[in-house]
C-alpha positions in Angstrom: 88.7 88.2 75.1 92.1 86.5 74.5 92.7 85.0 71.1 95.2 82.6 69.6 97.4 85.2 67.8 100.4 84.3 70.0 100.9 82.6 73.5 100.3 84.7 76.6 103.0 84.6 79.3 101.5 85.0 82.8 104.2 86.5 84.9 102.2 87.0 88.2 98.7 85.7 88.1 95.6 86.2 86.0 92.5 87.2 88.0 89.0 87.4 86.6 87.0 89.8 88.8 83.6 89.0 90.1 81.0 90.0 87.5 83.5 89.9 84.7 83.9 87.2 82.0 87.2 86.0 80.4 86.8 84.3 77.0 89.6 82.3 75.6 89.3 81.7 71.9 90.1 78.3 70.4 93.8 77.7 70.1 94.8 80.1 72.9 97.9 79.1 74.9 98.6 80.4 78.4 102.1 79.9 79.7 102.3 80.4 83.5 105.4 81.2 85.6 105.9 78.8 88.6 104.1 81.0 91.2 101.3 82.1 88.7 97.8 80.8 88.7 94.4 81.6 87.1 91.9 82.8 89.7 88.3 83.2 88.6 85.9 85.2 90.7 83.6 85.8 87.8 83.3 83.5 84.7 85.7 81.7 82.4 84.5 80.7 78.9 87.2 78.6 77.3 85.8 76.8 74.2 88.6 75.2 72.2 88.2 72.6 69.5 89.6 69.2 68.6 91.8 70.9 65.9 92.7 73.9 68.1 92.5 73.1 71.8 93.1 75.7 74.5 96.4 75.0 76.4 97.3 76.0 80.0 100.8 74.9 81.1 104.1 76.1 82.5 106.3 78.6 80.7 109.4 76.4 80.4 109.8 75.2 76.7 113.2 73.6 77.2 114.3 70.2 78.5 115.3 69.3 82.1 117.3 66.4 80.7 117.8 65.1 77.2 114.4 64.0 75.9 112.8 65.1 79.2 110.8 68.3 78.7 110.0 70.5 81.7 106.5 70.3 80.4 106.2 66.7 81.6 107.3 67.6 85.2 104.5 68.5 87.5 104.3 71.7 89.7 105.4 74.0 86.8 102.6 76.5 87.7 99.9 76.8 90.3 96.6 75.9 88.5 93.1 77.2 88.4 90.8 78.3 91.2 87.1 79.1 90.8 86.1 81.0 93.9 82.8 81.0 95.8 81.5 83.9 93.6 82.3 82.1 90.3 79.5 80.4 88.3 78.7 79.2 84.7 82.3 78.3 83.8 82.7 76.4 80.6 85.9 74.6 79.5 85.7 72.6 76.3 88.7 71.0 74.5 91.2 72.4 77.1 94.6 70.8 77.8 95.5 71.7 81.4 98.7 70.0 82.7 101.8 69.9 84.8 100.6 72.2 87.5 100.6 72.2 91.3 96.9 71.6 91.6 94.6 71.3 88.5 91.2 72.8 89.1 89.8 73.9 92.5 86.1 74.8 92.9 85.3 76.6 96.1 82.0 76.1 98.0 79.1 77.8 96.3 75.3 77.5 95.7 74.9 74.0 94.3 71.6 75.1 92.7 73.7 77.1 90.2 76.1 75.5 87.6 79.7 76.2 88.6 81.8 74.1 86.2 81.2 72.4 82.9 84.3 70.6 81.7 84.1 68.6 78.5 86.5 67.0 75.9 89.4 68.1 78.0 92.6 66.8 79.8 93.6 67.5 83.4 97.0 65.8 83.7 100.1 65.6 85.9 99.5 67.6 89.0 101.5 67.8 92.3 98.2 67.9 94.3 94.6 67.1 93.4 93.8 67.3 89.7 90.1 68.2 90.4 88.9 69.3 93.8 85.2 70.1 94.2 83.8 71.5 97.4 79.9 71.9 97.6 79.7 72.7 93.9 77.5 71.8 90.9 79.8 70.3 88.2 79.4 68.4 85.0 82.5 66.6 83.6 82.2 64.7 80.3 84.5 63.0 77.7 87.5 64.1 79.8 90.8 62.6 80.9 91.8 63.3 84.6 95.1 61.6 85.2 98.3 61.3 87.2 97.8 63.5 90.3 100.3 63.0 93.1 97.3 64.0 95.3 93.9 62.6 94.3 92.7 62.7 90.7 89.3 63.7 92.0 88.4 64.9 95.5 84.7 65.7 96.2 83.3 67.3 99.3 79.5 67.2 99.0 77.6 69.0 96.2 76.2 67.8 92.9 78.6 66.3 90.3 78.0 64.2 87.2 80.8 62.4 85.3 80.1 60.8 81.9 82.5 59.0 79.7 85.6 60.0 81.8 88.9 58.3 82.1 90.2 58.8 85.7 93.6 57.3 86.1 96.1 57.5 89.0 99.5 56.6 87.6 101.7 59.5 88.8 105.3 58.4 88.5 106.7 60.9 91.0 105.9 59.4 94.3 104.8 56.0 95.7 102.8 58.0 98.3 100.4 59.3 95.6 96.7 59.7 96.4 93.8 57.9 94.8 91.8 58.1 91.6 88.6 59.2 93.5 88.0 60.2 97.1 84.6 61.7 98.3 83.3 63.0 101.6 79.9 64.2 102.9 81.5 66.1 105.8 84.1 68.8 105.8 87.5 68.4 107.6 86.0 70.4 110.5 83.2 67.8 110.8 80.5 70.1 109.4 78.1 68.3 107.1 78.4 68.8 103.3 75.7 66.5 101.8 76.4 64.7 98.6 73.1 65.5 96.8 74.4 63.6 93.7 77.7 62.0 92.7 77.3 59.9 89.6 79.8 58.2 87.3 78.5 56.7 84.1 80.4 54.9 81.2 83.7 55.8 83.0 87.0 54.3 84.0 88.4 54.8 87.6 91.7 53.1 88.0 95.3 53.4 89.1 98.3 51.6 90.5 96.7 50.8 93.9 94.6 47.8 94.6 91.8 50.1 95.7 91.4 53.5 94.0 88.0 54.6 95.3 87.6 55.8 98.9 84.5 57.2 100.6 84.7 59.0 104.0 81.1 59.5 105.0 78.8 60.1 107.9 75.6 57.9 107.9 73.6 60.8 109.2 74.4 63.0 106.1 73.2 62.5 102.6 75.5 60.4 100.5 73.8 59.8 97.2 76.4 58.2 94.9 76.0 56.0 91.9 78.2 54.1 89.4 76.9 52.8 86.1 78.5 50.8 83.3 82.0 51.7 84.5 85.4 50.0 85.0 86.2 50.4 88.7 89.4 49.5 90.6 87.9 48.9 94.0 86.4 45.9 95.8 83.0 44.8 94.3 79.9 46.4 95.7 77.0 44.0 95.7 74.4 45.6 98.0 73.7 49.0 96.4 71.1 49.2 93.5 72.7 52.5 92.4 75.9 50.6 91.4 75.0 48.7 88.3 76.6 46.9 85.3 80.1 47.7 86.4 83.3 45.7 85.9 85.5 45.3 89.0 89.3 45.1 88.7 91.0 42.4 90.6 94.7 43.2 91.3 95.4 39.5 91.0 94.3 39.5 87.3 97.0 39.6 84.6 95.0 42.2 82.7 94.3 45.1 85.1 95.0 48.7 85.8 97.8 50.1 83.6 97.3 47.2 81.1 94.0 48.6 80.1 95.9 51.3 78.2 98.5 51.6 75.5 101.9 50.9 77.2 103.3 53.9 79.1 106.7 55.2 78.2 107.9 55.7 81.8 111.5 56.8 81.1 110.1 59.7 78.9 107.2 60.3 81.4 104.8 59.9 78.5 101.3 58.5 79.2 98.7 57.6 76.6 95.3 56.6 78.0 93.8 55.3 74.8 92.6 51.7 75.3 94.6 48.6 74.7 93.1 45.9 72.5 92.3 43.7 75.6 91.1 46.4 77.9 88.2 45.5 80.2 86.6 48.9 79.4 85.8 47.8 75.8 82.1 47.3 75.0 81.2 48.3 78.6 79.4 51.6 78.1 75.6 51.9 78.3 74.6 52.8 74.7 71.7 55.0 75.8 74.0 57.2 77.9 76.5 57.3 75.0 73.8 58.4 72.5 72.5 61.0 74.9 75.8 62.6 75.8 78.8 61.6 73.6 78.3 59.6 70.5 81.9 60.7 69.6 84.9 60.2 71.9 87.3 62.9 72.9 89.3 62.5 69.7 86.1 62.8 67.6 85.8 59.1 66.7 82.5 57.3 66.5 81.5 55.0 69.4 80.1 52.3 67.2 78.9 49.6 66.9 79.4 49.2 70.7 80.8 51.9 73.0 83.7 51.6 75.3 83.9 53.2 78.8 86.1 56.2 79.3 86.8 59.1 77.1 88.6 57.1 74.3 87.0 54.6 72.0 89.3 51.7 71.0 90.5 51.8 67.4 93.1 49.4 66.0 96.2 51.5 65.3 
C-alpha cells in the first residue's frame, strides 16, 4: 500500500509481482524518471477521488521554457504495462500523462476482467495512449487524448467504452496516429477475434478528416458497435449496430477542435470540456447515462439531457 503522505520518486521502475497487489490510496503521486515505468504482473488497485486524484507523471517539476512546464511535454516517463498474468486492475480518478506510452494491456484470458478504468485522464503520450491486445476492458467517464500514436489501439478482445472523450490533437507531430484503430488479426496475421468492441455516449474526434480506422479480416469475428456518439469518420449507413450517432463533416464550420473550449496551443494546454455549440451536446442515450454515469467526470449532474463524452456542458 502506498499512501499520499508525500510523492514517490521512481528512479528505476516499479514492478508488481504476479500474485501481488499494489494499492495506491487517493491523492498518491508517482513521479517517474525518463526510463522508469510501472509494470504490473499482479494487480493494481488505484482508487482516487475527484478531490484527491492519483497522479502518475514525469519527475521534472521545472519549466523547459518560460511558461512551458516539462509536465506538458510527452515522453517524460515510460508508462504502464499490464502483462499477460495481470487481472482485476482498477483505476479510478487517475491522472496519467506525459509518458512514452500510456497503458498497455498484454494478451490474456478475455473471460477475466483485466482493466477497469473510470473517471480518469490518459493524456499526452509519445506512442499509443491505450493499447489493448486480446483483453477484457471497461473504460468509462474517461478522457483519452493527444497521443502521437493512436489514442486507442485494439487488437481483438472484449472492450466497452461509455461516456468517453477520445480526442487526437497532439501538437508535436503532423504524423500523429488516429483517435481509434482496431484490428481482428495480429501483425503476424494470426486471428484475434473482436468478441465485443462497443462505444456508447462517447466522442471520437481529432484533427484528421477520418479518425476511426478498422483493419479487419472478414473471416474473423468483428463485433463492433457505436451508439449515441459523436464520430469523426465517414457516415456508416448499413450497420444496425451503429445507431443514433452524429457524423462530423470536415467541411463544417463547427467540427473537431471546435467542439471544445479553445485550446491554448502556445502553452500546450488542452481543455476538453464542451463548447456551447458542440455537436456532442444532448446526444447521449439517457438510459445508458442513468445506468452508468449520471454524473460526469467532474461530478456534475447530466441533467436535464446528457451530453456525449466525459464532460457535461455547463455555462462557465
